[in-house]
N, C-alpha and C positions, 0 to 999 in steps of 0.2 A: 872659423865660422864667418867671418868677414870674407874669406874667398869664395863661400858657397855663396852669399848672397851677391855678389859682384859678379859670380857666374849665371846667377839668376836673372839679375838686371841685365847683364850684357845681354844675354841671349834672348832677353826681350826685347831689348833695341833691335837687335840683328834681324829678328822674327818681323817685327813692325815694319822694318825697311823694305823686307823682302815682298815685292809687288804681290806674289803668288799667296801669300797670307791674307790678302784680302783687301789692302787698301786702294789698289788699282781699281780693282771692281767697284769699290763703293764711290770713288771719284767719277767712274764712267757713268755710274747710276744717277748721280748729281748732275753732271753734264747734260745726260740725257733729257732728263726732267727739266731742267734749268733752274733747280732747286737744291738750297744748301740742307734742305731739310731730308731731303731723299738720301743725300749723303750720309747725315747723321742717323737717319734711322737704320741703315744698312750694317751701321758698326756694332750695336750689341749682338746681332745674331752672329756675326761674323766673330767675335770676342768668345761668343759662349761655345759655337763649334771647336773653336781652337782650343780651348779650356777643357773642353770634354776629351778631345783626343789626348793631348797632353796628360790628363788624371787619368786617363785608361792608361798609356803605356809608364807611366811614373809609379801608378799602385802595383802594375804587374811586376815592376823591378823589384820594388821593395819587397813585394810577396814571395818573390824568388829569392831574394836575399837572407829572408828569415830562415831558410833551410841549406844555405851556402855560404862557404869561407868568401869573407871580402877580397883575397886575392884573386882566388878563382874567378869570382862573378866579375872582377875587372877584366881579366883575362876575356871573358865571354861577350860581356857588353864591348870591348873596345873591337874585336872581331866582329862583332854584329854591326856595329857604326861603321867601320872599312868596308863591310859587304853591303851594306844598304847605300852608303855614298857611289859605290860602283854599280849597282844595279841602277840609281836616280840617274846614272851619267848615262849611261845607255840604252835604258830601256825607260825613264820618266816621261820622256817627250813625247811617248806612245800613250801613256796612261792618263793624260788629262781629263777633268772632271769638268763637264760642261753643265753649266746651268743658265736658265735665259733672264732676260733682265726683266722680266716682271715678276722675278721668285719673291715669295713671301717670306716671312720670318723663319718659318721652318726650313724652306729651301736653301735659304744662305747660309742658315746653322749646320744644316745636312752638308752642304758644299764646302765650308769652311771646314769641318770636322775630316771629311774626305782628303783635303789638300796638306790639310797639316799631317795627319797619318800616312799619306802617301809622301811626303818631303821628310819623314823622320823627325819631325819637329820637336816629340818629347824625348827622343834618343837625346837630343844635343844636351838635354838637363841631366843625365845620367851620371856625369862628374860631380856634382852638386849633391845627387841623392844618395852616392856610395856610402857615405858616413851614416847614412841610416839603413843600410841593407845588410849590415852584418847578422850573424847569427846570434839568437840569444837577444836581440833588441826587442822592447816590449810593442807588440802590434800596435796598440793604440797611440802610443806615443810617436810610432813611424809614421802613420795612417796620416796623424795630425798635421807632423811636419810635411808630408808632401802636400796635404790640402794648403799649407802656407805657402810652400814653395809655388806650387801652381796659380795662386790667387795673385801673388805678386808679379810672376811672370806675365800673366793675363793682363794685368793692370798696365804693365810698363810696354806689352805690345800694343794695346789698344791706344793707348797716350801716344806713342810714336807713331801709328797709324795712321791715326786721326788727324795729328799734326800735317804728315805729308799728304794725306788726301785733301785737306782743306787747302794746301799749299798748291796742290795740282789742280783742284778744282778753282781756287780765287786768281790764280796767277799764270800757271804755266798751261793748262789745257792739255789733250790728248795729244796733239800734234807735236807739242814740244817735246813730251815724254818719248814719244816714237823716234825722235831725233837724237834724244841724248840718252838712248836706252844702254842700259849695265846687264849685261848678261850674270843673273843671279844666279842660274843655275851652277855656274862654275863655282862660284863663290860658296853656294850653298855645298856642295860637294866636296869642297877643299874644307870647309868648315866641319863637316862630318867625319871627314877623314883624318883631319889634324887630330880632333878630340878623341878617337879612337886610339891613334897612335900614343898619345898621351895617357891613355888610360892604360894602357899596355905597359908601357914603359915606366911609369910610376907605380904600376902593380908589384 
């Protein structure tokens, strides 16, 4: 069980660090308006959208697992992760979701949900959820666990993204971020691929 929560927390930190999950957008809003409040107000809808996307994917995986053997599910989910990583590597840059800098709460939440879904954020939590996806598991217990996993993951993601966005706003500025940019698309695809391979091998 400790391994499950380590995976949930670790993925939350990784998602929070990824600029595509929203902290860069929040920092840009704060810098554009010259207001820390604008930055902070952008974070809740970004977290909500991320949580909705993750919840949809994880709930679907658990629902599928109620009717499948765990070893078969590991194989299918592992292949899905690898396929998604390949798709994101070759075509992800063509599928950017654009939203204006004047977007409201709903607009930010929808943008965040779309970005998390397109990046396969929920898929990265599948290794932690597989113990809950076996045939014969109580539906209520599985869904409750999914809710807990999603909640903890979202809180960690939000805390990480908030810290980075505030640091970027207060100390770095967007100019520094451009000069010191890290290609998270490569890291993201690599993480998806490694997770998929591990799921297949350990199955």
